[in-house]
N, C-alpha and C positions, 0 to 999 in steps of 0.2 A: 260109213259101213264098208268102205273099201270095195272089194270085188264081190261082196255078198249080195245076192239077189233080194230085192224087196218086192213083195206082192201086196198090193192094196186091195182089200175086199171091202166093198161098200154095200151096206144094206140100209136103205132109207126106212127108218123106223119111227122117228118122231112124227107128230101130227103135221108139222109144217113141211117136213121132208116128203111124207106120203102125198101131200097136196101138190108138191112140186114147186113150192115157193122159192127154193134156192137153186133150181135147176140151171139157171143162167150162169152160176159161178162154180158149179161142181166139176166141170171138166178139168180145170186147172188145179183142183185141190189134190190130185193124185200124181202130179207131174214129177215129184221126187222119187216115185217108185219106178220099178222096171216094167211092171205089168199091173193092170187093174182089172178086177173082176167085179161086176156090178150085179147085185141080186135084185131081180124084179119079182117081188111077191105079188099076190093077188090084190093087195091093198094099194099098189102103185099103179095109177091109171094115167100117167103122163109118159111122154116119149123119152124113156131112159136110154133107148138105143142111140138117140141123137147126142145125148150127153157123152156116152161112151165113144162115139165117133169123133167127138170134138176133143178128146184127150190127146195130149202130146206124146203119149206112150201107147204101146199095144194094149187094147182093152176089149173085153167081151162082156156080154150080158147073159146071165143065166136065170131062168125062171123056175129052176128046180134046185133045191138045196144040195141034193146028191150030185147033180151035174156040176154045181159050183165047187164042191169039195174035190171031185175028180179033176176038174180043170186046175185047181190050185196045186194039187199033187203033181199033175203032169208038168206044170210050169217049173217045179223044183228041178227037174231035169238032172237028177243025180248030184246036185250041188252039195258040197260038204256043209256049207252054212247058208242059211236063208232066213229071211225075216218075213213074217206075214203080219201085216198091220190091218186090223179089222176096225172099220168105222161103223158103228151101229147107231151112235147118237152124235148129233152135231149141235154145237152151242154157238149161236150168233148173237 
């Protein structure tokens, strides 16, 4: 992607993701991005904050979808080109 910014947005939606079965491997799954935003819905009852802290890139957790969108837009920082990659389903 060259100099283009990549923002990974992760929303645990599958049943196994909501239960936190994959939380031990999630931190590294976004390392190719420049920034990660994790959405913590009411259905997520595990420590998603520790997953975000374990990322090798800057990461934040949002529990409000509007806050998540505002954070994503703020991260674009006037860039001419950016890529937002949204992970809503994970297949293991």
